[in-house]
C-alpha positions as CSV (number, residue, x, y, z in Angstrom):
1,M,15.4,7.3,-6.8
2,L,14.8,11.0,-6.9
3,G,15.9,13.8,-4.6
4,W,13.9,16.7,-3.4
5,L,14.6,18.8,-6.5
6,G,13.8,15.9,-8.7
7,Y,10.4,15.4,-7.0
8,R,9.6,19.1,-7.5
9,T,10.6,18.9,-11.2
10,V,8.4,15.8,-11.8
11,S,5.6,17.6,-10.0
12,F,5.9,20.6,-12.3
13,L,5.9,18.4,-15.4
14,A,3.0,16.2,-14.1
15,D,0.9,19.4,-13.7
16,H,1.6,20.7,-17.2
17,L,2.4,18.0,-19.6
18,P,-0.5,16.1,-21.4
19,K,-1.4,12.9,-19.6
20,G,-0.5,10.7,-22.6
21,L,2.9,12.1,-22.9
22,Q,3.5,11.7,-19.1
23,Y,2.5,8.1,-19.2
24,A,4.7,7.4,-22.2
25,C,7.7,9.1,-20.5
26,A,7.0,7.3,-17.2
27,S,6.9,3.9,-19.1
28,G,10.3,4.7,-20.7
29,F,11.9,5.6,-17.4
30,A,10.4,2.6,-15.7
31,D,11.8,0.3,-18.4
32,L,15.2,1.9,-18.0
33,Y,15.1,1.6,-14.2
34,R,14.1,-2.0,-14.4
35,L,16.9,-2.9,-16.8
36,T,19.6,-1.0,-14.8
37,H,18.6,-2.3,-11.3
38,P,18.8,-6.1,-11.5
39,Q,18.4,-6.6,-7.7
40,T,15.1,-4.8,-7.7
41,R,14.0,-6.5,-10.9
42,R,14.8,-10.0,-9.5
43,A,12.9,-9.2,-6.3
44,V,9.8,-8.2,-8.3
45,E,10.0,-11.2,-10.6
46,A,10.4,-13.6,-7.6
47,N,7.4,-12.1,-5.9
48,L,5.3,-12.4,-9.1
49,K,6.5,-16.0,-9.7
50,A,5.2,-17.0,-6.3
51,I,1.8,-15.6,-7.2
52,L,1.7,-16.9,-10.8
53,G,2.8,-20.3,-9.8
54,S,5.2,-22.9,-11.1
55,E,3.4,-23.2,-14.4
56,A,4.2,-19.6,-15.3
57,T,6.9,-19.3,-18.0
58,P,9.9,-17.0,-17.5
59,S,8.6,-14.8,-20.3
60,T,5.3,-14.5,-18.6
61,V,7.0,-13.4,-15.3
62,R,9.2,-10.9,-17.1
63,A,6.2,-9.4,-18.9
64,A,4.3,-9.1,-15.6
65,A,7.3,-7.4,-14.0
66,K,7.6,-4.9,-16.9
67,T,4.0,-4.0,-16.4
68,C,4.5,-3.7,-12.7
69,F,7.3,-1.1,-13.1
70,R,5.3,0.8,-15.6
71,H,2.3,0.9,-13.3
72,F,4.5,2.4,-10.6
73,G,5.8,5.0,-13.0
74,H,2.3,6.1,-13.9
75,S,1.4,6.2,-10.2
76,I,4.2,8.7,-9.6
77,C,2.8,11.0,-12.3
78,E,-0.6,10.8,-10.7
79,L,0.6,11.5,-7.2
80,M,2.8,14.4,-8.2
81,G,0.4,16.1,-10.5
82,T,-2.2,17.3,-8.0
83,R,-3.7,19.7,-10.6
84,R,-3.9,17.5,-13.7
85,F,-4.8,14.5,-11.6
86,G,-7.0,16.3,-9.1
87,T,-10.7,16.4,-8.5
88,K,-11.9,16.5,-12.1
89,F,-9.6,13.5,-13.0
90,L,-11.0,11.5,-10.1
91,E,-14.6,12.3,-11.1
92,Q,-14.0,11.0,-14.6
93,H,-11.7,8.1,-13.9
94,M,-12.6,6.5,-10.5
95,E,-15.3,3.9,-10.0
96,V,-16.1,3.2,-6.4
97,R,-17.7,0.1,-4.8
98,G,-18.4,-1.0,-1.3
99,L,-18.7,2.4,0.5
100,E,-21.5,0.8,2.5
101,H,-18.8,-1.2,4.3
102,I,-17.2,2.0,5.5
103,D,-20.5,3.4,6.6
104,A,-21.3,0.2,8.5
105,A,-18.0,0.3,10.3
106,L,-18.3,4.0,11.2
107,A,-21.8,3.4,12.5
108,Q,-20.2,1.4,15.3
109,G,-18.6,4.7,16.5
110,K,-15.1,3.4,16.8
111,G,-13.6,4.7,13.6
112,V,-12.4,2.4,10.8
113,L,-9.0,0.9,9.8
114,L,-8.8,0.9,6.0
115,V,-6.1,-1.7,5.4
116,S,-4.6,-2.1,1.9
117,G,-1.4,-3.1,0.3
118,H,1.2,-1.7,-2.2
119,F,-1.3,-2.4,-4.9
120,S,-1.8,-0.2,-8.0
121,N,-2.1,3.5,-7.1
122,W,-3.2,3.2,-3.5
123,E,-2.7,7.0,-3.1
124,M,-5.7,7.7,-5.3
125,G,-8.0,5.8,-2.9
126,G,-7.5,8.3,-0.1
127,A,-7.9,11.2,-2.5
128,E,-11.2,9.8,-3.7
129,L,-12.5,9.3,-0.2
130,A,-11.5,12.8,0.8
131,R,-13.2,14.1,-2.3
132,R,-16.4,12.4,-1.2
133,G,-16.2,13.9,2.2
134,T,-14.5,11.0,4.2
135,P,-11.1,12.4,5.3
136,V,-8.4,9.9,5.9
137,L,-5.3,9.7,8.0
138,Y,-2.4,8.1,6.2
139,V,0.3,6.4,8.2
140,V,3.6,6.7,6.3
141,Q,7.3,6.2,6.8
142,P,9.2,9.5,6.6
143,Q,11.5,10.4,3.8
144,R,15.2,10.6,4.6
145,D,15.3,14.2,3.3
146,P,13.1,16.5,5.4
147,R,12.4,18.7,2.4
148,A,11.2,15.7,0.4
149,H,9.0,14.6,3.3
150,R,7.4,18.0,3.5
151,F,6.9,17.9,-0.3
152,F,4.9,14.7,0.0
153,V,2.9,15.9,3.0
154,E,2.0,19.0,1.0
155,R,0.9,16.9,-2.0
156,R,-1.3,14.8,0.1
157,A,-2.7,17.8,1.9
158,E,-3.8,19.3,-1.4
159,R,-5.9,16.2,-1.8
160,G,-7.4,16.5,1.7
161,I,-5.3,13.7,3.2
162,E,-3.7,14.0,6.7
163,V,-0.4,12.3,7.3
164,A,1.2,10.8,10.4
165,T,4.7,9.3,10.3
166,T,5.4,5.9,11.8
167,E,7.6,7.6,14.4
168,V,4.6,9.4,16.1
169,A,1.7,7.5,14.6
170,G,0.3,5.8,17.7
171,R,-1.3,8.9,19.2
172,S,-2.6,10.1,15.9
173,I,-4.2,6.7,15.1
174,L,-5.9,6.6,18.5
175,R,-7.1,10.2,18.2
176,T,-8.5,9.7,14.7
177,L,-10.3,6.5,15.6
178,R,-11.8,8.0,18.8
179,Q,-13.1,10.8,16.5
180,N,-14.8,8.0,14.5
181,R,-12.8,8.7,11.4
182,A,-10.8,6.6,9.0
183,V,-7.1,5.5,9.2
184,A,-5.5,4.1,6.1
185,I,-2.6,1.6,6.6
186,L,-0.7,-0.7,4.2
187,A,-0.1,-4.1,5.6
188,D,1.8,-6.2,3.1
189,R,5.3,-5.4,4.3
190,G,7.0,-5.1,7.6
191,T,9.6,-2.3,7.8
192,G,11.5,-3.1,11.0
193,G,8.9,-3.0,13.8
194,P,7.0,-5.9,15.3
195,T,5.4,-8.2,12.7
196,I,2.9,-11.0,12.4
197,D,3.4,-13.8,10.0
198,V,0.6,-14.9,7.7
199,E,0.3,-17.6,5.1
200,I,-0.2,-16.5,1.5
201,F,0.3,-18.5,-1.7
202,G,1.7,-21.3,0.5
203,R,4.5,-19.0,1.7
204,T,5.1,-16.8,4.7
205,L,4.6,-13.0,4.6
206,A,5.4,-10.7,7.5
207,T,2.8,-8.1,8.0
208,P,3.2,-5.1,10.4
209,Q,1.6,-5.6,13.8
210,G,0.3,-2.0,13.8
211,P,-3.2,-2.4,12.2
212,W,-4.0,-5.6,14.1
213,R,-2.8,-4.2,17.4
214,S,-4.8,-1.0,16.8
215,A,-7.9,-3.0,16.0
216,E,-7.6,-5.1,19.1
217,Y,-6.9,-2.0,21.3
218,T,-9.7,0.2,20.0
219,G,-12.2,-2.2,18.6
220,A,-12.2,-0.4,15.3
221,P,-13.3,-2.6,12.4
222,V,-10.8,-3.6,9.7
223,V,-12.1,-3.0,6.2
224,P,-9.9,-4.2,3.3
225,G,-9.8,-1.8,0.4
226,F,-7.9,-1.7,-2.9
227,V,-7.5,0.5,-6.0
228,T,-7.2,-1.4,-9.3
229,R,-5.9,0.2,-12.5
230,K,-8.3,-0.9,-15.3
231,A,-7.4,-1.6,-19.0
232,D,-9.2,1.5,-20.1
233,K,-6.9,3.7,-18.0
234,T,-9.5,4.3,-15.3
235,F,-9.6,3.0,-11.7
236,R,-11.8,0.9,-9.5
237,L,-11.7,1.6,-5.7
238,E,-13.3,-1.3,-3.9
239,F,-13.9,-1.9,-0.2
240,H,-14.8,-5.3,1.2
241,P,-16.8,-6.2,4.3
242,A,-14.9,-5.8,7.6
243,V,-12.9,-8.9,8.3
244,S,-13.3,-10.9,11.5
245,A,-10.7,-12.7,13.6
246,G,-13.3,-15.4,14.3
247,E,-13.2,-17.5,17.5
248,G,-10.0,-18.3,19.4
249,S,-7.8,-17.4,22.3
250,P,-7.3,-13.7,23.1
251,E,-3.5,-14.3,22.6
252,S,-4.0,-15.2,18.9
253,F,-6.5,-12.4,18.1
254,Q,-4.0,-10.3,16.1
255,A,-2.7,-13.3,14.2
256,R,-6.2,-14.4,13.3
257,L,-7.2,-10.9,12.2
258,A,-4.1,-10.5,10.1
259,Q,-4.8,-13.9,8.4
260,A,-8.4,-12.9,7.6
261,W,-7.3,-9.7,5.9
262,T,-4.6,-11.6,4.0
263,R,-7.2,-13.9,2.5
264,V,-8.8,-10.9,0.9
265,F,-5.5,-9.5,-0.2
266,E,-4.5,-12.9,-1.7
267,A,-7.6,-12.8,-3.9
268,Q,-6.7,-9.3,-5.1
269,L,-3.1,-10.4,-6.0
270,R,-4.3,-13.4,-7.8
271,A,-6.7,-11.3,-10.0
272,S,-4.0,-8.7,-10.9
273,P,-0.5,-9.8,-9.8
274,E,1.2,-7.2,-12.0
275,Q,-0.3,-4.4,-10.0
276,W,1.6,-5.4,-6.8
277,V,4.3,-2.8,-6.7
278,M,6.5,-4.6,-4.2
279,F,10.2,-3.9,-4.9
280,F,11.5,-6.1,-2.1
281,P,11.6,-9.8,-1.6
282,A,8.2,-10.2,0.0
283,F,8.2,-13.7,1.2
284,E,10.3,-15.4,3.8
285,N,11.2,-18.4,1.7
286,L,10.7,-18.3,-2.0
287,S,12.8,-21.3,-2.8
288,A,10.9,-23.8,-0.5
289,P,7.2,-23.1,-0.3
290,R,5.7,-24.1,3.0
291,S,2.5,-23.7,5.0
292,A,2.8,-21.6,8.0
293,K,0.4,-20.9,10.8
294,P,-0.1,-17.2,11.7
295,A,2.5,-16.4,14.4
296,L,4.2,-13.5,16.0
297,S,7.6,-12.8,14.7
298,K,10.5,-10.4,15.2
299,G,11.1,-7.4,13.0
300,W,11.6,-8.3,9.4
301,G,12.3,-6.7,6.0
302,A,13.4,-3.1,6.8
303,E,16.7,-3.6,5.0
304,A,15.4,-6.0,2.4
305,S,16.5,-4.1,-0.7
306,A,18.5,-1.0,-0.7
307,S,18.2,-0.7,-4.4
308,A,14.4,-0.2,-4.4
309,P,13.1,3.2,-5.4
310,E,13.3,5.6,-2.5
311,W,9.7,6.7,-3.2
312,A,8.7,3.1,-2.7
313,L,10.7,3.0,0.5
314,A,9.0,6.1,1.8
315,H,5.5,4.8,1.1
316,A,6.2,1.3,2.2
317,G,5.9,2.4,5.8
318,A,2.3,3.2,5.4
319,G,1.7,-0.3,6.7
320,T,3.9,0.1,9.7
321,S,3.0,1.0,13.3
322,S,6.1,1.2,15.3
323,R,7.2,1.6,18.9
324,E,5.3,4.7,19.6
325,E,2.0,2.8,19.2
326,R,2.4,1.8,22.9
327,A,1.6,5.4,23.8
């Protein structure tokens, strides 16, 4: 959606314009993008329709999609403006719940996998943890333009967040977990590597294998965590108890763990569906709902929608652990 120079321009404006003016401009640009990119708009509406159910009217789905695009526009301002949306902003606007679940996970000495989705402004969650003294490793997909990639690495570094790209993430994840630290991964969209199918809203969603494989290999607990944008323009960062794969065969461990996390994510989506900033067709079959047992599947979704915002593409990979994870 924006090139390197565009990102730098937005960053400058986000650091200097009043927040209210930024949000108003972001909403306007989001509306324009939604109206001029029908493929992306239809993907968002189809995803929301699956969550809202058959009883949702077309106007309800359209309104939710409009809010979704606007949420994303506001998130761009918040990511880019590291000065205006920095430490003081977090202190005044972020409510945090469930830190005891991270503490309990780290007490095991194996690190913790903080697994989230493309929900609200997930970037602010890592920034808040870093502000509180819990540094986080983000696993992200690299930008096509190396200059743009460096730009985002620098923005995150200013917030105390370390970054590893999916191309070399395996060793970084293992090192971080062995140091008993936190790794943050998004797990609601596969981007070309191995995936595991889960059932959600009666449909099939392909999740990246990375977090579940990392958990099995290292023994690190998986703690679901999500940022929610509240009506009063503040945020809630909430962590849930570590999910368990339960009992079953060793061969199905990853699938069972993925499904356990998905149940938590499903409740999050049901509560605030318009905050799922997923610009791709998320589900395997939207026209014919079906119940699917968790199962291993081949790579899925990397080329799902070329019209989605490039910033979303770059950040979608935060849930991906690719070939190098074998290292």
